[in-house]
N, C-alpha and C positions, 0 to 999 in steps of 0.2 A: 386650304390651309393658308394662310396668311402668314407670310414671309418664310417658308419653306421651299416654297422652290416648288419644281416638277416633282408632287408626292405620289400622282396616280401612275408618271412613266417606272418608276423607282421602286415600284410593289414589289408586293414581296415572288412575283413569278421572274422577275428582271435581276434582283438581287440574290436571288437562288440557282439560280440558271449561272451568274458569273461567277457564282460560289462550288459550283460541283466541276470546273477546271482544277479547283484542287493545289495542293500546294502539298510542295513538294523540299521534306526537310532534310537538311544535311546539318554536319554538327559545326558549328558557326568556329571561322579563322581567329577568331578573337579568342573564344572560352569556348571549347571543345565541349565542354559540357552543355553545352545549352546549343538550343537547336536551330538554325536559322531558314528559313524560306521566302519563296517571293510570291503573291499574289495580285496577278492583271485582273485588272479594272478600268471600267470604259471613265474616258476625262469626264466624257458632258454625259453625265445618268442619263439624258433624253436622249443618248444615240448609242443606246447600247451593243452597235456594232460600228462604231466611228472607233475614231484614236484611243487607243491606250496606255495606260503607267502600270509601273511597274508598284506595286508595295512592298514594303522590306521588310517580313516579319522573324519575332524570336519568342521563344520556347524553353521555360523548365519543365518537364513532366512531372505529372502527381507522384509523391515518393513511397505511393501506398497505389498501384493501380488499382487491389480489390476493393480499398475504399474511394475511388475518386465517383469527382459526381460530374463531372465534365471540367469546360476551360472557365478560366477567369481572366476576361480581356480588360487590362487595363488602358485606359487612356490619360498618354505623358499631357502635364502642360506646358505653360507658352505665355503664346504661341511661340512654337518653333523648337520645343525640347525634342529629343529622340527616347519612343518607347522601347528600342532597340536594346539602346544605349543602357536604359534601367532594368533590362530584364540580363545585359551582360555580367551586369552588377551585383555583389551577392542580394540575393531576396529583401525583402523590406517585412513582406509579408508573416503570419506566424507562421510556428510547425504545421496545426492544424491543417491551414488553408491550406497550406504546401502540401502538404500530404492526401489531402480531398480534391485539390484540379492542376491541371497544368496551367500554368499562367501562363499568359501568352501576351506578348504586346509586340508594338507596329511606331514607324513612323511615320504620321498623317503626309496625307499628298501634301507636296509642297515642303516637304522638310527631311533632310540631310538625308538620307540611301534612298528615299521614294518621291525624286524629281524634283530636289529645292529649290525654292524660289533662287534665284541665281544671277544678278547685276556686276557691270563690271565699277570695280575698284575708284577705275580715275572718274567716273561719273558721281555714284556712291557718295567720293571721299567731296563732293561738292557742297553738303548739306549744308543748309544755313545753324544759325543758333538756334537751339527747340524753344529759347521764350520769343514771343513777337509782342514788339510797342509800338506799333507804328500799319495802318496802311500799306506803305511801301515791306515792312516785313513779310506782312500776310501777301503780298505780288509775289516779294519772290521766291518765296514758300509753293506757290500755284506753278511758275515759272518752272521751279525747279523738279516740283511730281511731275510735272509731263514729261519733263526728258529724263528723268529714272524712269517711270510705269515704262513709258518704249523701250527702254534698252532692255531696264527684265523679265517682258514681255518680252522681246527680242530673241531672248539669253533662255530664258526656260521654257517657251512655246505652252501653245495650248493651254498649257495645265494651267498658265497665271490665271487666268479668269476661272478656274473653276476650282478653290482651293478653302472654301466654305465650310464653316461644321455641319450645315446640312445634307453636303456632299461627301464629307466624313461622316455623317450617320448610316449615307448609303454604304458607304466602303464595311463600315461595323457590321451590317447587315450581312452582305457578301464575305466578307472573314468567320462571322457565322456559320452562317452553311457550310463554307468549306472545310470550318473544322469540327463537322458533323453535330452540332448540339441544334436542337429544335429551339431550344428558349437561349438567350443571352444572359448570362450574367457578366457582370463588369464592375469595375470601380475605377472612379476619374475622380482628380486631384487637380484643383482651380481652371486654366482655362481648357481641358480637359469631360471639364462637366458641362461644357456647353454642347459638343458631340453629344453628349450623352442624351442631354435635354431634347436634342432635336430626335437622336434615337425614341426617344419617349413621344414624342409627339407622331414621327412616322409609319412605326412600328411597335404600338402600343399593345399590340398583342402574341409581341417575341419577347414579352421580356419577363425573365424568370426571376432575374434580383437584379439594382443596379444600388449603387454604395456611389452616390455625391459627395466631396468633399471638400470644401471649399471654393462654395460656388458664385459663376461669373451669374450677372443679374441679366440677361438680356433683354428685360423690358422697358429699360432706364434711356430719355434720348439723353444728347452729349454734356448738357448742362448739371444732370442728377448723375449722369456716372464721374463725372468728374470731381462736383463736391462732395459726396457721398466716400468715391478715395481720398481728398485731403483730408476729410474728415478722420479716416480710417489711421492716413498716417499721422496724424496728430497725435490721433487716442495712443499710438504706440509708443508714440517721443514720448506722451505722457507718464508712461508706463514705466518708460527706464528710468525719467525723472523721477518718478518717486520712491523705484529698486534704487537709484543710488542715493536720494536722503537717504531710505532708512538700513543701505546696508553697505557693511565697511569693507568689504569688498571690491568696492568702484570705489576706482583708484581719485576718483574726483569728488569722493564722500565727504562733505564739511562746504562745498563752491556751492557758488549760485549757476547749475549746469545752463538755464536757459540764457544768461549775461553769456556766457561764455561761446553758447551755440550762433547767439546775435552778432556776436563781436566775428565767429567766423564764414560767416555769412556776409558780414558789410566787405573782408576783408577780401571772399572772392568777386563782391560785388563789383573790387575796384579793382581786380584783375592783380589781387598783390598775393593769395593764400596759391604755395606749393606745397605739391605731397612727397611726405619727407621722400629724400633718396628721387627728386624726380622735380629738377630744376630746368628742364626745359620746356614747360610749359604750364600754365596757371593751372589749378583748378574751379572750371566754372563753377557759380551758386546751383547749378542747375544740378552740376555732376554732382559736390556734396550734399544736396539735397538727398542723394541713393542710398546717402548710408543712412538714412530711416528708412528706410524700405528693407534690403539687403540687409542689416543689421537686427533689424526685428522679428526680421521671417521665423528666425530661428527660435527666440531668436539667441544673441552673445550680449548680454548688457556686458558683463567685462571688459570685452573686446573694444567695445563700442564708444567705452568710457575711457582706456589706453588710446586708441585710434586719436579720443578727442585732446583728450592732454598733448601726445603726439605735435596735432595740430596747432596748438597753442603755444607749440617752441617746449615740453617737457620729453622725456624719455622716448627713446621710440621702439616700441616691444620687439624680440626679436620674428615673433611671426605675423608680422605688422603684413598687412593687407595691401594690393595695388589699388593704386585710384579707381573711384567710383566711378559707373558711369558706361555708356560707352563712344572708344576712340578712332580713327580712323582703320578703314579695313586695309592690313598690308595683304601684298601680292595682289594678284589678276583680278579676281574676283571677290565680291562681297554677297553674304547671304540677307537679302529681305524679307522677312518670315513677319513684318509687321504687316505687310499683305494682307495675308490672314485676318487680323485683327479688320483690316478697310474691309474687305469682305461680309465682315459678320457687323459689323457695329456700322449706323451712319454717322458719322462725327463731325461732319460736314459744316463750318460756317459759314453765314454769308457773305460777311468781313472781317476788317479788324475790329468794327467797334462791338459786334457776338463773340468774338476770340472773349475782347474784353471785360466784357460781359461775367464769360466764362469764369474767368482768373478771378473776378471781385467775389466772383460764388466761391472757389476754392479758397481764397486767401480767407474770407470773414470766416471758416471754417477754422483752419490752420493757423492763427498765428504765425506761432516759431517756425512750421515745415512751409509753410505756402500753399504747399499742392503736392500730390504725388507725382514726383519727376518720371515712372514710367509709362501712365495712358496721357499726361500733358504732355510728355513729349513725345506721342506716337499720336497725336490727334494732331500736328500739322503735315505729320509722314502722310494720312488721308483725307489730306482736304485735298478734292476735285478724281478721289478717286471712287471707281463704280462698288455700290454694294449689292452684294446678292443673296444677303438672309437677313434682311432689316431690322430690327428691335421688334418682340410683340411681346405680348402675353401671350405665357407657355400652356397647352393646353393638353392634357392627358387622359387618354379615354381607357386605357387600361385597367383591368382587375388586380395586377402583379404590387403586393405595395411595394415602397420606395423609400431608402433610407439618405435625407441631405444632414448633413456635419459638419459643425462648422466650431471656429474658437472666438472665444468671446474678443478677444484682443489679436483680431489680422491684419496687419497693416496694408495686406493685399487684395485680396477680398473677404471688404467688409462684412461681420455676422450677419447684418442688415440683409446684405445680398440673400447670404443662407435662406434667412430666415422669410423675405417673400417668397425665393423659390419655390418653398416648400408650402407657403399657402398658393402658392401660382397653379402647382401641380395637385394640389387637392387634398382628398381625403384620404388616398393610398398614399401620401407622403408623411412621412416622420422626422419630424427635428430632434438630432440628436448634438444635445453643447456642451461643447468643454469650458471651463469656468479662467481659463488660463488666459495662455501667448503663444503666436504661432501663427504660421500658413500650414495648414495641411494635417489634419489631427489624428491620421490612421497610426497607430505606434506609441501615440505620445502616453497615454497613460495606461493600465489593467481594465480599466474600466471602459477605457472606449474602446479597445481592442477585442476586448470580449464583447462586446456589444454588438460588433460590425461583421465576427467570428461569427457568432449565432446566428445572424441575418444570415453572412452568406452561404452558410453552411445548410444550417436549418431554417430558413426563411423565418426564424421567432422575431420578431420587431422588439424593440425597447417600447416602453409604457410610453404615451402622449408625453411633452417635458420632460423626459430624462436629462440629465446634466451631470457631468460629471464633475467634482473638485478639479481642481490648480493642483497642480504636481509641478 
């Protein structure tokens, strides 16, 4: 099976045997109503008796044990998000789902409490500017990545080379076995859908139900990946501008929002744009672009308008967020979850010329936003990085129906990605479309939540082509 590595060695027997070691649950220190536990899994699934890593898990037990169906394993986004933290917070699932399932999640390998990818802050903070403009910039990134990788590998240990989503999928099957479920019921969002897709490939006959919400598309090459992301973040900006034009709640109502935005980007390009209350360092154009992602994932258009007005010299709102983008790491260590993306996606480019070609493609579809700063900023970090789980078209040979969900206007995981994933998964996959905005659709409207709940609980799939109206 192309792309998913040691499928045979991490087959049913191996993951079952690991799962049978079990999980010892006890009240979580942070939230005693939630149980925490650990499952020990091989670092390298092709060497099940080799070095191990402890995965940290958390669960909220079904509120009605007599109605319990089993466990619902949730896959956090990211890469780098903590599933344990998700469970420690009040559940975002409906009361009926909480009644029928133990809600379980975990910190994936290489994340937070499960052997986080750790680097020296002193090395990490040498990071070059994310946007390259010459072959010299490209060469600088290659040299930096070599130094960073050697440092991170030294501090993280052998796990560093085994943090891709195919390995996470094998961990998921061991967790399923440890929880005592014959088949897996799972919900994943954003980057978490990639591990689910790999699970569907590797363990097709072990799926009971799988909700894939706001999908990664693992079939795209580096350029298609970046151009589709740029189109999505531009679409999010277009929707914000349209809202501002029609709604008097927008503090920029009646103004030329695109011209204001263009002026802010030009100021950032000149190194003259400062975030209110942060006069020590100008905001780079790359970091300014992050507003188009974070403010449209919700979306939070009223705040986006207030932030842009404040940056243009207007009043600063009391709840003004901090500067966007990634600042330097403080303290002795830095975490580097981007290494997970680098092992899952081959984003390597031969030279600066190839990078410039990708950037031109992104710029062409995103006249206001230029590109999506999240993946475009990650791409330089992946130059020269080994890839364990390269892109490939999905192959799902199971009989269980799968539910793929997506928002029509998602700035982070484009709607086209989920539509493409549903096509690749074949006749067993159904695409549920939300005609509105934002990233992650479960819980947004009754229409969506009811459809996803019916599927998780009763395996009742919505009709093909089901669309939930925007609210």
